[in-house]
N, CA, C and O atoms as CSV, one atom per row, in Angstrom:
chain,resi,resn,atom,element,x,y,z
A,1,MET,N,N,-5.870,-13.117,-1.694
A,1,MET,CA,C,-6.871,-14.018,-2.223
A,1,MET,C,C,-8.070,-14.014,-1.279
A,1,MET,O,O,-7.915,-13.900,-0.063
A,2,ILE,N,N,-9.238,-14.136,-1.839
A,2,ILE,CA,C,-10.454,-14.208,-1.029
A,2,ILE,C,C,-10.465,-15.574,-0.361
A,2,ILE,O,O,-10.555,-16.607,-1.025
A,3,ASN,N,N,-10.371,-15.564,0.965
A,3,ASN,CA,C,-10.181,-16.842,1.645
A,3,ASN,C,C,-10.980,-16.988,2.930
A,3,ASN,O,O,-10.688,-17.870,3.738
A,4,ASN,N,N,-11.969,-16.153,3.133
A,4,ASN,CA,C,-12.790,-16.377,4.329
A,4,ASN,C,C,-14.267,-16.433,3.940
A,4,ASN,O,O,-14.671,-15.935,2.889
A,5,VAL,N,N,-15.045,-17.040,4.799
A,5,VAL,CA,C,-16.456,-17.303,4.531
A,5,VAL,C,C,-17.214,-16.010,4.249
A,5,VAL,O,O,-18.029,-15.964,3.328
A,6,GLU,N,N,-16.961,-14.975,5.015
A,6,GLU,CA,C,-17.695,-13.725,4.843
A,6,GLU,C,C,-17.449,-13.132,3.456
A,6,GLU,O,O,-18.391,-12.689,2.798
A,7,MET,N,N,-16.204,-13.122,3.011
A,7,MET,CA,C,-15.890,-12.569,1.691
A,7,MET,C,C,-16.486,-13.416,0.574
A,7,MET,O,O,-17.041,-12.884,-0.387
A,8,ILE,N,N,-16.370,-14.724,0.701
A,8,ILE,CA,C,-16.914,-15.617,-0.325
A,8,ILE,C,C,-18.416,-15.410,-0.455
A,8,ILE,O,O,-18.932,-15.272,-1.564
A,9,ASN,N,N,-19.110,-15.388,0.661
A,9,ASN,CA,C,-20.559,-15.207,0.632
A,9,ASN,C,C,-20.943,-13.824,0.113
A,9,ASN,O,O,-21.936,-13.687,-0.601
A,10,LEU,N,N,-20.180,-12.814,0.458
A,10,LEU,CA,C,-20.446,-11.468,-0.033
A,10,LEU,C,C,-20.336,-11.427,-1.555
A,10,LEU,O,O,-21.218,-10.892,-2.226
A,11,VAL,N,N,-19.276,-11.979,-2.094
A,11,VAL,CA,C,-19.051,-11.959,-3.534
A,11,VAL,C,C,-20.177,-12.691,-4.276
A,11,VAL,O,O,-20.543,-12.299,-5.384
A,12,CYS,N,N,-20.719,-13.739,-3.677
A,12,CYS,CA,C,-21.786,-14.520,-4.323
A,12,CYS,C,C,-23.050,-13.700,-4.559
A,12,CYS,O,O,-23.854,-14.047,-5.424
A,13,VAL,N,N,-23.235,-12.632,-3.814
A,13,VAL,CA,C,-24.430,-11.803,-3.929
A,13,VAL,C,C,-24.379,-10.910,-5.175
A,13,VAL,O,O,-25.420,-10.486,-5.676
A,14,PHE,N,N,-23.190,-10.630,-5.666
A,14,PHE,CA,C,-23.005,-9.684,-6.756
A,14,PHE,C,C,-22.788,-10.386,-8.091
A,14,PHE,O,O,-22.580,-11.598,-8.145
A,15,ASP,N,N,-22.841,-9.603,-9.166
A,15,ASP,CA,C,-22.581,-10.112,-10.512
A,15,ASP,C,C,-21.108,-10.494,-10.596
A,15,ASP,O,O,-20.237,-9.625,-10.630
A,16,HIS,N,N,-20.835,-11.778,-10.628
A,16,HIS,CA,C,-19.447,-12.234,-10.683
A,16,HIS,C,C,-19.155,-12.933,-12.015
A,16,HIS,O,O,-18.322,-13.837,-12.088
A,17,SER,N,N,-19.861,-12.493,-13.067
A,17,SER,CA,C,-19.645,-13.062,-14.394
A,17,SER,C,C,-18.264,-12.707,-14.944
A,17,SER,O,O,-17.744,-13.391,-15.826
A,18,SER,N,N,-17.682,-11.646,-14.422
A,18,SER,CA,C,-16.310,-11.266,-14.774
A,18,SER,C,C,-15.744,-10.423,-13.630
A,18,SER,O,O,-16.487,-9.922,-12.787
A,19,LYS,N,N,-14.452,-10.280,-13.616
A,19,LYS,CA,C,-13.803,-9.478,-12.576
A,19,LYS,C,C,-14.299,-8.034,-12.646
A,19,LYS,O,O,-14.626,-7.433,-11.622
A,20,SER,N,N,-14.352,-7.485,-13.853
A,20,SER,CA,C,-14.786,-6.088,-13.989
A,20,SER,C,C,-16.248,-5.908,-13.596
A,20,SER,O,O,-16.609,-4.888,-13.009
A,21,ALA,N,N,-17.095,-6.891,-13.915
A,21,ALA,CA,C,-18.516,-6.804,-13.526
A,21,ALA,C,C,-18.662,-6.844,-12.012
A,21,ALA,O,O,-19.462,-6.101,-11.444
A,22,LEU,N,N,-17.898,-7.702,-11.363
A,22,LEU,CA,C,-17.965,-7.802,-9.906
A,22,LEU,C,C,-17.522,-6.501,-9.253
A,22,LEU,O,O,-18.188,-6.000,-8.347
A,23,ILE,N,N,-16.417,-5.963,-9.702
A,23,ILE,CA,C,-15.911,-4.711,-9.140
A,23,ILE,C,C,-16.933,-3.588,-9.326
A,23,ILE,O,O,-17.224,-2.843,-8.390
A,24,ALA,N,N,-17.473,-3.475,-10.536
A,24,ALA,CA,C,-18.449,-2.413,-10.816
A,24,ALA,C,C,-19.705,-2.574,-9.959
A,24,ALA,O,O,-20.223,-1.592,-9.427
A,25,ASP,N,N,-20.194,-3.806,-9.824
A,25,ASP,CA,C,-21.405,-4.053,-9.048
A,25,ASP,C,C,-21.188,-3.741,-7.573
A,25,ASP,O,O,-22.043,-3.130,-6.932
A,26,MET,N,N,-20.048,-4.160,-7.037
A,26,MET,CA,C,-19.765,-3.882,-5.626
A,26,MET,C,C,-19.561,-2.398,-5.383
A,26,MET,O,O,-20.061,-1.861,-4.395
A,27,GLU,N,N,-18.829,-1.722,-6.273
A,27,GLU,CA,C,-18.600,-0.283,-6.109
A,27,GLU,C,C,-19.908,0.499,-6.189
A,27,GLU,O,O,-20.089,1.483,-5.472
A,28,ALA,N,N,-20.819,0.064,-7.060
A,28,ALA,CA,C,-22.107,0.746,-7.182
A,28,ALA,C,C,-22.963,0.565,-5.930
A,28,ALA,O,O,-23.763,1.438,-5.593
A,29,SER,N,N,-22.801,-0.542,-5.254
A,29,SER,CA,C,-23.587,-0.837,-4.052
A,29,SER,C,C,-23.017,-0.211,-2.787
A,29,SER,O,O,-23.759,0.092,-1.853
A,30,LEU,N,N,-21.729,-0.021,-2.755
A,30,LEU,CA,C,-21.047,0.439,-1.542
A,30,LEU,C,C,-21.644,1.700,-0.917
A,30,LEU,O,O,-21.773,1.746,0.306
A,31,PRO,N,N,-22.015,2.723,-1.685
A,31,PRO,CA,C,-22.578,3.931,-1.052
A,31,PRO,C,C,-23.885,3.691,-0.299
A,31,PRO,O,O,-24.280,4.513,0.529
A,32,TYR,N,N,-24.549,2.592,-0.573
A,32,TYR,CA,C,-25.839,2.306,0.055
A,32,TYR,C,C,-25.719,1.410,1.288
A,32,TYR,O,O,-26.729,1.061,1.900
A,33,ILE,N,N,-24.513,1.044,1.648
A,33,ILE,CA,C,-24.290,0.177,2.800
A,33,ILE,C,C,-24.157,1.045,4.045
A,33,ILE,O,O,-23.213,1.826,4.165
A,34,ASP,N,N,-25.095,0.909,4.964
A,34,ASP,CA,C,-25.106,1.716,6.183
A,34,ASP,C,C,-24.293,1.091,7.313
A,34,ASP,O,O,-23.818,1.798,8.202
A,35,ASP,N,N,-24.135,-0.213,7.281
A,35,ASP,CA,C,-23.410,-0.917,8.330
A,35,ASP,C,C,-21.903,-0.767,8.100
A,35,ASP,O,O,-21.393,-1.183,7.060
A,36,SER,N,N,-21.197,-0.183,9.054
A,36,SER,CA,C,-19.774,0.101,8.864
A,36,SER,C,C,-18.937,-1.175,8.752
A,36,SER,O,O,-17.956,-1.205,8.008
A,37,ASP,N,N,-19.312,-2.221,9.480
A,37,ASP,CA,C,-18.573,-3.483,9.374
A,37,ASP,C,C,-18.730,-4.087,7.983
A,37,ASP,O,O,-17.765,-4.588,7.408
A,38,MET,N,N,-19.938,-4.039,7.449
A,38,MET,CA,C,-20.185,-4.560,6.106
A,38,MET,C,C,-19.459,-3.721,5.066
A,38,MET,O,O,-18.892,-4.262,4.117
A,39,ALA,N,N,-19.474,-2.409,5.235
A,39,ALA,CA,C,-18.768,-1.535,4.299
A,39,ALA,C,C,-17.267,-1.825,4.323
A,39,ALA,O,O,-16.620,-1.860,3.276
A,40,ASP,N,N,-16.722,-2.031,5.509
A,40,ASP,CA,C,-15.299,-2.367,5.619
A,40,ASP,C,C,-14.994,-3.695,4.946
A,40,ASP,O,O,-13.977,-3.829,4.265
A,41,LEU,N,N,-15.870,-4.679,5.132
A,41,LEU,CA,C,-15.690,-5.976,4.490
A,41,LEU,C,C,-15.728,-5.829,2.971
A,41,LEU,O,O,-14.922,-6.433,2.263
A,42,MET,N,N,-16.660,-5.032,2.479
A,42,MET,CA,C,-16.753,-4.812,1.031
A,42,MET,C,C,-15.516,-4.121,0.496
A,42,MET,O,O,-15.010,-4.496,-0.561
A,43,LYS,N,N,-15.019,-3.116,1.206
A,43,LYS,CA,C,-13.824,-2.399,0.759
A,43,LYS,C,C,-12.612,-3.320,0.730
A,43,LYS,O,O,-11.829,-3.282,-0.220
A,44,GLU,N,N,-12.449,-4.137,1.747
A,44,GLU,CA,C,-11.324,-5.074,1.795
A,44,GLU,C,C,-11.453,-6.120,0.688
A,44,GLU,O,O,-10.464,-6.476,0.048
A,45,THR,N,N,-12.663,-6.606,0.466
A,45,THR,CA,C,-12.885,-7.581,-0.600
A,45,THR,C,C,-12.595,-6.956,-1.960
A,45,THR,O,O,-11.955,-7.579,-2.807
A,46,LEU,N,N,-13.056,-5.746,-2.167
A,46,LEU,CA,C,-12.761,-5.037,-3.415
A,46,LEU,C,C,-11.261,-4.872,-3.621
A,46,LEU,O,O,-10.755,-5.065,-4.727
A,47,ARG,N,N,-10.559,-4.519,-2.562
A,47,ARG,CA,C,-9.110,-4.337,-2.662
A,47,ARG,C,C,-8.445,-5.643,-3.115
A,47,ARG,O,O,-7.554,-5.630,-3.964
A,48,LEU,N,N,-8.878,-6.749,-2.552
A,48,LEU,CA,C,-8.299,-8.045,-2.911
A,48,LEU,C,C,-8.646,-8.442,-4.348
A,48,LEU,O,O,-7.800,-8.966,-5.072
A,49,ILE,N,N,-9.882,-8.193,-4.753
A,49,ILE,CA,C,-10.288,-8.528,-6.122
A,49,ILE,C,C,-9.519,-7.692,-7.128
A,49,ILE,O,O,-9.052,-8.209,-8.142
A,50,GLU,N,N,-9.386,-6.409,-6.854
A,50,GLU,CA,C,-8.660,-5.522,-7.773
A,50,GLU,C,C,-7.205,-5.944,-7.923
A,50,GLU,O,O,-6.611,-5.752,-8.985
A,51,ALA,N,N,-6.628,-6.511,-6.880
A,51,ALA,CA,C,-5.226,-6.930,-6.923
A,51,ALA,C,C,-5.029,-8.272,-7.636
A,51,ALA,O,O,-3.906,-8.626,-7.993
A,52,MET,N,N,-6.114,-9.011,-7.842
A,52,MET,CA,C,-6.033,-10.321,-8.501
A,52,MET,C,C,-5.766,-10.178,-9.987
A,52,MET,O,O,-6.169,-9.206,-10.626
A,53,THR,N,N,-5.081,-11.169,-10.511
A,53,THR,CA,C,-4.957,-11.254,-11.963
A,53,THR,C,C,-6.250,-11.882,-12.500
A,53,THR,O,O,-7.043,-12.430,-11.735
A,54,GLU,N,N,-6.452,-11.798,-13.804
A,54,GLU,CA,C,-7.623,-12.435,-14.409
A,54,GLU,C,C,-7.573,-13.946,-14.200
A,54,GLU,O,O,-8.611,-14.579,-14.003
A,55,ALA,N,N,-6.386,-14.522,-14.241
A,55,ALA,CA,C,-6.234,-15.969,-14.034
A,55,ALA,C,C,-6.620,-16.354,-12.608
A,55,ALA,O,O,-7.293,-17.364,-12.404
A,56,GLU,N,N,-6.208,-15.568,-11.628
A,56,GLU,CA,C,-6.581,-15.843,-10.236
A,56,GLU,C,C,-8.090,-15.722,-10.054
A,56,GLU,O,O,-8.704,-16.533,-9.361
A,57,PHE,N,N,-8.689,-14.700,-10.682
A,57,PHE,CA,C,-10.129,-14.522,-10.585
A,57,PHE,C,C,-10.862,-15.711,-11.188
A,57,PHE,O,O,-11.867,-16.166,-10.643
A,58,ALA,N,N,-10.366,-16.210,-12.301
A,58,ALA,CA,C,-11.001,-17.346,-12.982
A,58,ALA,C,C,-10.992,-18.610,-12.128
A,58,ALA,O,O,-11.817,-19.499,-12.337
A,59,GLU,N,N,-10.081,-18.702,-11.180
A,59,GLU,CA,C,-9.983,-19.875,-10.313
A,59,GLU,C,C,-10.954,-19.824,-9.125
A,59,GLU,O,O,-11.141,-20.830,-8.441
A,60,LEU,N,N,-11.561,-18.679,-8.880
A,60,LEU,CA,C,-12.492,-18.566,-7.752
A,60,LEU,C,C,-13.729,-19.428,-7.968
A,60,LEU,O,O,-14.229,-19.556,-9.086
A,61,VAL,N,N,-14.204,-20.007,-6.894
A,61,VAL,CA,C,-15.437,-20.793,-6.917
A,61,VAL,C,C,-16.515,-19.948,-6.251
A,61,VAL,O,O,-16.389,-19.565,-5.088
A,62,PHE,N,N,-17.567,-19.664,-6.993
A,62,PHE,CA,C,-18.624,-18.788,-6.491
A,62,PHE,C,C,-19.790,-19.604,-5.955
A,62,PHE,O,O,-20.853,-19.675,-6.572
A,63,GLU,N,N,-19.577,-20.211,-4.812
A,63,GLU,CA,C,-20.610,-20.953,-4.112
A,63,GLU,C,C,-20.622,-20.472,-2.674
A,63,GLU,O,O,-19.568,-20.301,-2.061
A,64,PRO,N,N,-21.823,-20.252,-2.129
A,64,PRO,CA,C,-21.888,-19.827,-0.725
A,64,PRO,C,C,-21.126,-20.808,0.162
A,64,PRO,O,O,-21.157,-22.019,-0.055
A,65,ALA,N,N,-20.461,-20.271,1.139
A,65,ALA,CA,C,-19.649,-21.087,2.045
A,65,ALA,C,C,-20.272,-21.110,3.434
A,65,ALA,O,O,-20.986,-20.187,3.827
A,66,LEU,N,N,-19.995,-22.162,4.154
A,66,LEU,CA,C,-20.450,-22.303,5.533
A,66,LEU,C,C,-19.251,-22.297,6.461
A,66,LEU,O,O,-18.151,-22.705,6.090
A,67,GLU,N,N,-19.485,-21.829,7.664
A,67,GLU,CA,C,-18.478,-21.961,8.707
A,67,GLU,C,C,-18.339,-23.449,8.996
A,67,GLU,O,O,-19.251,-24.214,8.682
A,68,GLU,N,N,-17.232,-23.881,9.582
A,68,GLU,CA,C,-16.997,-25.288,9.860
A,68,GLU,C,C,-18.087,-25.905,10.728
A,68,GLU,O,O,-18.396,-27.087,10.581
A,69,ASP,N,N,-18.670,-25.129,11.624
A,69,ASP,CA,C,-19.660,-25.672,12.543
A,69,ASP,C,C,-21.104,-25.471,12.071
A,69,ASP,O,O,-22.039,-25.765,12.817
A,70,GLU,N,N,-21.300,-24.974,10.838
A,70,GLU,CA,C,-22.635,-24.741,10.313
A,70,GLU,C,C,-23.062,-25.871,9.371
A,70,GLU,O,O,-22.226,-26.567,8.795
A,71,GLU,N,N,-24.370,-26.035,9.230
A,71,GLU,CA,C,-24.932,-26.979,8.297
A,71,GLU,C,C,-26.020,-26.261,7.501
A,71,GLU,O,O,-26.673,-25.357,8.022
A,72,TRP,N,N,-26.220,-26.660,6.233
A,72,TRP,CA,C,-27.302,-26.085,5.443
A,72,TRP,C,C,-28.624,-26.443,6.090
A,72,TRP,O,O,-28.821,-27.582,6.514
A,73,GLY,N,N,-29.521,-25.497,6.169
A,73,GLY,CA,C,-30.841,-25.717,6.726
A,73,GLY,C,C,-30.890,-25.710,8.245
A,73,GLY,O,O,-31.945,-25.937,8.837
A,74,ALA,N,N,-29.747,-25.448,8.878
A,74,ALA,CA,C,-29.708,-25.450,10.350
A,74,ALA,C,C,-30.162,-24.125,10.896
A,74,ALA,O,O,-30.197,-23.938,12.112
């Protein structure tokens, strides 16, 4: 399950109107990611999304997340 701030925020950037749309959008973007850490994060996130059922995907909340010590506008 997508359960960390980095993955949640990453997913929010892409078309998450459906599981298939999110996967397609992320896969299309992956070749253009030059940062290896970001590419690894995207690959791991994709792996987790692909393993989800449609019901699990429907339960995801697509809102940017903050670290515990962060505040909006800080």
